[in-house]
C-alpha positions in Angstrom: -26.2 -7.6 21.8 -24.8 -5.5 19.6 -22.5 -3.3 22.0 -19.3 -5.2 20.9 -20.1 -5.0 16.9 -18.8 -2.3 14.5 -20.7 -0.3 12.7 -20.6 0.7 8.8 -21.6 4.5 7.7 -23.6 4.6 4.5 -23.7 7.7 2.0 -26.4 7.5 -0.3 -25.4 9.8 -3.6 -26.7 9.8 -7.0 -23.3 9.8 -9.1 -20.9 7.1 -7.9 -17.9 8.2 -10.5 -18.5 12.1 -9.2 -19.0 11.1 -5.6 -15.4 9.3 -6.2 -13.8 12.5 -7.2 -14.7 14.1 -3.9 -14.2 11.1 -1.5 -11.1 10.5 -3.2 -9.9 13.6 -4.8 -10.9 16.2 -2.0 -10.8 14.2 1.0 -8.1 11.4 0.4 -10.1 8.6 1.3 -8.5 5.3 -0.2 -10.8 2.4 -1.5 -11.2 -0.8 0.1 -13.5 -2.2 -1.9 -15.6 -1.4 -4.7 -18.8 -2.3 -7.4 -17.9 -0.5 -10.6 -21.1 0.3 -10.6 -23.0 0.7 -7.2 -20.9 0.9 -4.3 -17.5 1.8 -3.0 -16.0 1.7 0.6 -13.7 3.3 2.4 -11.6 2.9 5.4 -11.1 6.2 7.7 -9.3 5.7 10.6 -10.5 2.5 12.3 -13.9 2.7 10.5 -15.5 2.5 6.9 -17.6 4.6 5.1 -19.7 2.9 2.3 -20.7 5.2 -0.6 -23.8 3.8 -2.6 -25.6 4.8 -5.3 -29.3 5.6 -4.5 -31.7 7.4 -5.7 -32.7 9.4 -2.4 -29.1 10.4 -2.4 -29.0 14.0 -0.5 -32.9 14.0 1.0 -31.1 13.6 4.9 -31.5 16.6 6.4 -29.2 15.8 8.9 -25.2 15.0 9.9 -24.8 12.0 8.2 -21.4 11.2 8.8 -18.9 12.4 11.9 -15.1 12.5 12.0 -13.8 13.1 15.3 -10.4 14.8 14.4 -8.6 16.1 17.5 -6.8 19.5 17.9 -6.5 18.9 13.9 -9.8 20.8 13.2 -9.0 24.3 12.5 -5.8 22.7 10.0 -8.1 20.1 7.7 -11.5 22.8 8.0 -8.6 25.0 6.4 -6.8 22.1 3.8 -10.4 21.9 2.8 -11.4 25.2 2.3 -8.4 25.2 0.4 -9.9 22.5 -1.8 -13.2 24.4 -2.3 -15.0 22.6 0.3 -17.6 25.2 1.5 -18.3 25.2 4.7 -22.2 25.6 6.8 -22.8 27.9 8.5 -25.7 27.6 10.9 -27.7 29.6 14.8 -27.8 27.0 17.4 -27.8 27.2 20.9 -24.9 27.3 22.9 -22.9 27.6 19.7 -20.9 30.5 18.1 -19.3 30.8 14.7 -15.8 32.1 14.8 -14.7 31.5 10.9 -16.3 28.4 9.6 -15.9 26.3 13.2 -18.4 26.6 15.5 -17.4 26.9 19.3 -19.5 26.0 22.2 -19.2 25.3 25.6 -15.1 24.3 27.2 -13.7 23.4 24.3 -16.1 22.2 21.8 -15.2 22.9 18.3 -17.5 21.5 15.4 -17.8 22.5 11.8 -20.3 20.9 9.2 -19.8 20.7 5.1 -21.8 18.9 2.3 -20.8 16.7 -0.1 -21.8 17.5 -4.1 -25.2 15.3 -3.2 -26.0 17.6 -0.1 -24.9 14.8 2.8 -23.8 16.6 5.9 -20.6 15.6 7.0 -19.1 16.9 9.9 -15.6 17.3 12.0 -15.7 17.9 15.9 -12.6 18.4 18.1 -13.3 15.3 20.6 
């Protein structure tokens, strides 16, 4: 029923104007659609990311959005660090922390960071 349908990631934020500064200024996303008061939609690769205002912003304690960035992982992490993004460091089984990147079995690599509302995002190399 849904296997051939596209999905849109959704992220709740408290202050849409502040969020736009992060998403557009730091992550370099460009808005596709916007309802100036409540939502903005960004295109990321072939997907879409809907950012909307909600009183429940930042309450999710799990990863909300993941980008598959391939061999550009280190370059993107360094670029975001240069823009002031702080990366999360977790103690997880089968993952070793090297700088801000967690390295796992084989060539698996992942890095986590948060937006200003505390939503958790990840970047991984696959």
